[in-house]
GUVO-641000 format. One record per residue (C-alpha): residue in one letter; x negated, y negated, z. Coordinates in steps of 0.2 Angstrom, whole numbers, plus 5000, padded with zeros to 4 digits. Layout:
BEGIN
+------+------+------+------+
: rest :   px :   py :   pz :
+------+------+------+------+
:    A :    X :    Y :    Z :
...
+------+------+------+------+
END
This chain:
BEGIN
+------+------+------+------+
: rest :   px :   py :   pz :
+------+------+------+------+
:    M : 5000 : 4611 : 4315 :
:    L : 4998 : 4615 : 4296 :
:    Y : 4990 : 4602 : 4284 :
:    D : 4995 : 4599 : 4266 :
:    D : 4978 : 4602 : 4260 :
:    R : 4978 : 4620 : 4266 :
:    V : 4984 : 4635 : 4257 :
:    I : 4997 : 4645 : 4266 :
:    L : 4997 : 4664 : 4261 :
:    V : 5014 : 4672 : 4261 :
:    A : 5019 : 4689 : 4255 :
:    D : 5030 : 4691 : 4240 :
:    H : 5047 : 4698 : 4246 :
:    L : 5054 : 4700 : 4228 :
:    R : 5040 : 4712 : 4223 :
:    L : 5034 : 4726 : 4234 :
:    S : 5016 : 4730 : 4236 :
:    G : 5010 : 4747 : 4231 :
:    I : 4995 : 4758 : 4231 :
:    N : 4988 : 4770 : 4218 :
:    R : 4985 : 4787 : 4228 :
:    E : 4978 : 4796 : 4212 :
:    T : 4962 : 4786 : 4214 :
:    F : 4960 : 4791 : 4232 :
:    V : 4944 : 4802 : 4233 :
:    D : 4946 : 4811 : 4250 :
:    Q : 4963 : 4818 : 4246 :
:    Q : 4958 : 4835 : 4253 :
:    E : 4953 : 4828 : 4270 :
:    W : 4965 : 4813 : 4272 :
:    F : 4984 : 4810 : 4267 :
:    L : 4987 : 4793 : 4261 :
:    Y : 5005 : 4786 : 4264 :
:    E : 5014 : 4777 : 4250 :
:    H : 5020 : 4761 : 4259 :
:    V : 5010 : 4746 : 4261 :
:    I : 5012 : 4733 : 4275 :
:    S : 5009 : 4715 : 4273 :
:    E : 5008 : 4703 : 4288 :
:    Q : 5006 : 4685 : 4289 :
:    R : 4995 : 4678 : 4303 :
:    F : 4987 : 4662 : 4308 :
:    V : 4971 : 4659 : 4317 :
:    K : 4963 : 4643 : 4324 :
:    E : 4952 : 4635 : 4311 :
:    F : 4933 : 4636 : 4314 :
:    L : 4922 : 4621 : 4312 :
:    M : 4915 : 4620 : 4294 :
:    D : 4901 : 4610 : 4288 :
:    D : 4907 : 4596 : 4277 :
:    N : 4901 : 4579 : 4271 :
:    D : 4918 : 4571 : 4271 :
:    D : 4919 : 4561 : 4287 :
:    A : 4938 : 4562 : 4287 :
:    V : 4938 : 4581 : 4286 :
:    E : 4925 : 4581 : 4301 :
:    E : 4936 : 4570 : 4311 :
:    H : 4951 : 4582 : 4308 :
:    S : 4940 : 4597 : 4312 :
:    K : 4936 : 4591 : 4329 :
:    S : 4954 : 4594 : 4335 :
:    Q : 4953 : 4613 : 4332 :
:    D : 4968 : 4616 : 4345 :
:    E : 4980 : 4610 : 4332 :
:    R : 4972 : 4616 : 4316 :
:    K : 4977 : 4633 : 4310 :
:    R : 4971 : 4644 : 4295 :
:    S : 4983 : 4656 : 4286 :
:    F : 4978 : 4673 : 4281 :
:    L : 4987 : 4688 : 4274 :
:    V : 4984 : 4706 : 4281 :
:    I : 4987 : 4720 : 4269 :
:    S : 4986 : 4737 : 4277 :
:    C : 4989 : 4755 : 4272 :
:    H : 4990 : 4771 : 4282 :
:    A : 4981 : 4787 : 4281 :
:    A : 4982 : 4803 : 4292 :
:    R : 4969 : 4817 : 4293 :
:    R : 4975 : 4833 : 4287 :
:    S : 4975 : 4843 : 4303 :
:    E : 4978 : 4861 : 4296 :
:    Y : 4960 : 4865 : 4295 :
:    F : 4957 : 4859 : 4313 :
:    Y : 4972 : 4869 : 4320 :
:    W : 4965 : 4885 : 4313 :
:    N : 4946 : 4883 : 4314 :
:    D : 4945 : 4873 : 4330 :
:    Y : 4960 : 4874 : 4341 :
:    C : 4963 : 4893 : 4338 :
:    L : 4944 : 4898 : 4340 :
:    M : 4943 : 4888 : 4356 :
:    C : 4958 : 4896 : 4363 :
:    L : 4952 : 4913 : 4359 :
:    I : 4935 : 4909 : 4368 :
:    T : 4945 : 4903 : 4383 :
:    I : 4956 : 4918 : 4383 :
:    C : 4941 : 4930 : 4384 :
:    G : 4937 : 4922 : 4400 :
:    F : 4952 : 4930 : 4408 :
:    C : 4946 : 4947 : 4403 :
:    I : 4932 : 4946 : 4415 :
:    F : 4945 : 4950 : 4429 :
:    C : 4945 : 4968 : 4423 :
:    I : 4927 : 4970 : 4431 :
:    P : 4928 : 4974 : 4450 :
:    P : 4924 : 4959 : 4461 :
:    T : 4910 : 4969 : 4469 :
:    L : 4900 : 4966 : 4453 :
:    P : 4899 : 4947 : 4452 :
:    Q : 4883 : 4947 : 4443 :
:    N : 4892 : 4955 : 4428 :
:    R : 4906 : 4943 : 4429 :
:    L : 4895 : 4928 : 4430 :
:    Q : 4884 : 4934 : 4415 :
:    I : 4899 : 4935 : 4404 :
:    G : 4907 : 4919 : 4410 :
:    V : 4892 : 4909 : 4408 :
:    T : 4889 : 4916 : 4391 :
:    L : 4907 : 4911 : 4386 :
:    L : 4904 : 4894 : 4393 :
:    L : 4888 : 4891 : 4383 :
:    T : 4897 : 4898 : 4368 :
:    S : 4911 : 4885 : 4370 :
:    I : 4899 : 4871 : 4372 :
:    T : 4889 : 4876 : 4357 :
:    F : 4905 : 4877 : 4347 :
:    R : 4910 : 4860 : 4352 :
:    W : 4894 : 4853 : 4347 :
:    T : 4896 : 4861 : 4330 :
:    V : 4913 : 4854 : 4328 :
:    N : 4908 : 4837 : 4333 :
:    R : 4896 : 4836 : 4318 :
:    S : 4910 : 4837 : 4306 :
:    L : 4920 : 4823 : 4315 :
:    P : 4917 : 4804 : 4315 :
:    T : 4909 : 4796 : 4330 :
:    I : 4922 : 4786 : 4339 :
:    S : 4924 : 4778 : 4356 :
:    Y : 4940 : 4787 : 4361 :
:    L : 4944 : 4805 : 4364 :
:    T : 4955 : 4814 : 4351 :
:    S : 4967 : 4828 : 4355 :
:    L : 4954 : 4840 : 4349 :
:    D : 4941 : 4833 : 4361 :
:    K : 4953 : 4834 : 4376 :
:    Y : 4958 : 4852 : 4372 :
:    S : 4940 : 4857 : 4371 :
:    I : 4935 : 4848 : 4387 :
:    I : 4949 : 4856 : 4396 :
:    S : 4945 : 4873 : 4390 :
:    I : 4927 : 4871 : 4395 :
:    F : 4932 : 4865 : 4413 :
:    I : 4943 : 4881 : 4414 :
:    L : 4928 : 4892 : 4410 :
:    V : 4918 : 4883 : 4423 :
:    I : 4932 : 4885 : 4436 :
:    L : 4933 : 4904 : 4432 :
:    C : 4914 : 4905 : 4435 :
:    I : 4915 : 4896 : 4451 :
:    W : 4929 : 4908 : 4457 :
:    H : 4919 : 4924 : 4452 :
:    A : 4904 : 4917 : 4462 :
:    A : 4915 : 4913 : 4477 :
:    M : 4924 : 4930 : 4476 :
:    G : 4908 : 4940 : 4475 :
:    A : 4900 : 4931 : 4490 :
:    A : 4916 : 4934 : 4500 :
:    V : 4916 : 4952 : 4496 :
:    F : 4898 : 4954 : 4500 :
:    I : 4899 : 4945 : 4517 :
:    A : 4915 : 4954 : 4522 :
:    K : 4912 : 4972 : 4516 :
:    H : 4893 : 4974 : 4513 :
:    Y : 4896 : 4989 : 4501 :
:    P : 4897 : 4990 : 4482 :
:    N : 4913 : 5000 : 4481 :
:    I : 4930 : 4994 : 4485 :
:    N : 4947 : 5001 : 4485 :
:    T : 4961 : 4995 : 4473 :
:    D : 4972 : 4991 : 4488 :
:    D : 4959 : 4980 : 4497 :
:    E : 4965 : 4963 : 4501 :
:    F : 4951 : 4955 : 4490 :
:    V : 4957 : 4965 : 4475 :
:    W : 4975 : 4958 : 4478 :
:    I : 4968 : 4940 : 4480 :
:    D : 4958 : 4942 : 4464 :
:    R : 4974 : 4948 : 4455 :
:    Y : 4984 : 4933 : 4462 :
:    A : 4970 : 4922 : 4456 :
:    L : 4971 : 4929 : 4439 :
:    F : 4990 : 4927 : 4438 :
:    G : 4988 : 4909 : 4444 :
:    F : 4975 : 4905 : 4431 :
:    L : 4985 : 4912 : 4417 :
:    G : 5000 : 4902 : 4423 :
:    A : 4990 : 4886 : 4423 :
:    F : 4983 : 4890 : 4406 :
:    F : 5000 : 4893 : 4399 :
:    I : 5007 : 4877 : 4407 :
:    M : 4993 : 4868 : 4400 :
:    H : 4996 : 4874 : 4382 :
:    V : 5015 : 4870 : 4384 :
:    A : 5011 : 4852 : 4390 :
:    M : 4998 : 4850 : 4376 :
:    L : 5011 : 4855 : 4363 :
:    V : 5024 : 4843 : 4370 :
:    W : 5012 : 4829 : 4370 :
:    L : 5007 : 4833 : 4352 :
:    F : 5025 : 4833 : 4347 :
:    L : 5029 : 4817 : 4356 :
:    V : 5014 : 4806 : 4353 :
:    P : 5003 : 4810 : 4338 :
:    L : 5016 : 4819 : 4327 :
:    A : 5029 : 4806 : 4332 :
:    Y : 5017 : 4793 : 4324 :
:    R : 5016 : 4804 : 4308 :
:    R : 5035 : 4805 : 4307 :
:    Q : 5037 : 4787 : 4309 :
:    M : 5025 : 4785 : 4294 :
:    E : 5035 : 4797 : 4284 :
:    R : 5051 : 4787 : 4288 :
:    N : 5042 : 4771 : 4282 :
:    D : 5038 : 4780 : 4266 :
:    Q : 5056 : 4785 : 4263 :
:    E : 5061 : 4767 : 4266 :
:    Y : 5048 : 4761 : 4254 :
:    R : 5055 : 4773 : 4241 :
:    I : 5073 : 4767 : 4244 :
:    K : 5068 : 4748 : 4242 :
:    N : 5057 : 4752 : 4227 :
:    R : 5072 : 4761 : 4218 :
:    A : 5083 : 4746 : 4223 :
:    K : 5071 : 4734 : 4216 :
:    S : 5069 : 4744 : 4200 :
:    K : 5088 : 4745 : 4198 :
:    S : 5090 : 4726 : 4201 :
:    L : 5076 : 4722 : 4189 :
:    A : 5083 : 4734 : 4176 :
:    G : 5100 : 4726 : 4178 :
:    K : 5093 : 4708 : 4175 :
:    V : 5084 : 4714 : 4159 :
:    T : 5100 : 4722 : 4153 :
:    S : 5110 : 4707 : 4156 :
:    R : 5097 : 4696 : 4147 :
:    T : 5097 : 4708 : 4132 :
:    V : 5116 : 4708 : 4131 :
:    M : 5117 : 4689 : 4131 :
:    T : 5103 : 4688 : 4117 :
:    V : 5113 : 4700 : 4106 :
:    N : 5129 : 4691 : 4109 :
:    G : 5120 : 4675 : 4104 :
:    R : 5113 : 4682 : 4088 :
:    H : 5131 : 4688 : 4083 :
:    R : 5138 : 4671 : 4085 :
:    L : 5125 : 4663 : 4073 :
:    P : 5131 : 4671 : 4057 :
:    S : 5150 : 4667 : 4061 :
:    T : 5145 : 4649 : 4064 :
:    N : 5136 : 4647 : 4047 :
:    Q : 5150 : 4655 : 4038 :
:    R : 5162 : 4643 : 4045 :
:    S : 5151 : 4628 : 4040 :
+------+------+------+------+
END
């Protein structure tokens, strides 16, 4: 129920809201869209301290009281080119280096683990460095998900190298091994399997980026295009009204002298 003594805020549909993007300070880090969305909402009125007894009596029935407010929102997107090249690309290169460890024979697990753990610590340190330039938020971004998955891949590779070294040591008991040995073939199949999973993970990540985050940006761009079309239509209609008023005024001025001459 809405009362007569309350102000109801309504967006003006005849004039579009706008935003001045030239005064936006963080243009190098954020991209500010042109369109502005205005939304009317109603909330239950909270109890206010008032000396008027009549107002207090009406305030007791809060289930029927509503208060109007107008939400004006604009949208901004972080410029992601910097993060693609300086975060995603470097993290991918560090993870790819983890697959190069398979060139070391499985009879040298100490060398494999040394390089694998070094890459793991490098990726963790790199992630900490990247997080310093990002805001602290409660959810995981796409960069966080990619970094965590890459760290888990390096951990799985380290576990595999340790298990393979232990299996070779228990079964063979000698440092040298032939290239046709069954453990060498198992290690090769593991390399192909890890590379395939790594490739599939990137394909799935690209598909998800295209369907979810980039789809939202495409929707924002479509909203900007609709805003420009509406703004042009409003400008043309306003210009037409001004022109019609000017023509009527000019015609009225031309009629006045003719009337005076007749009189």
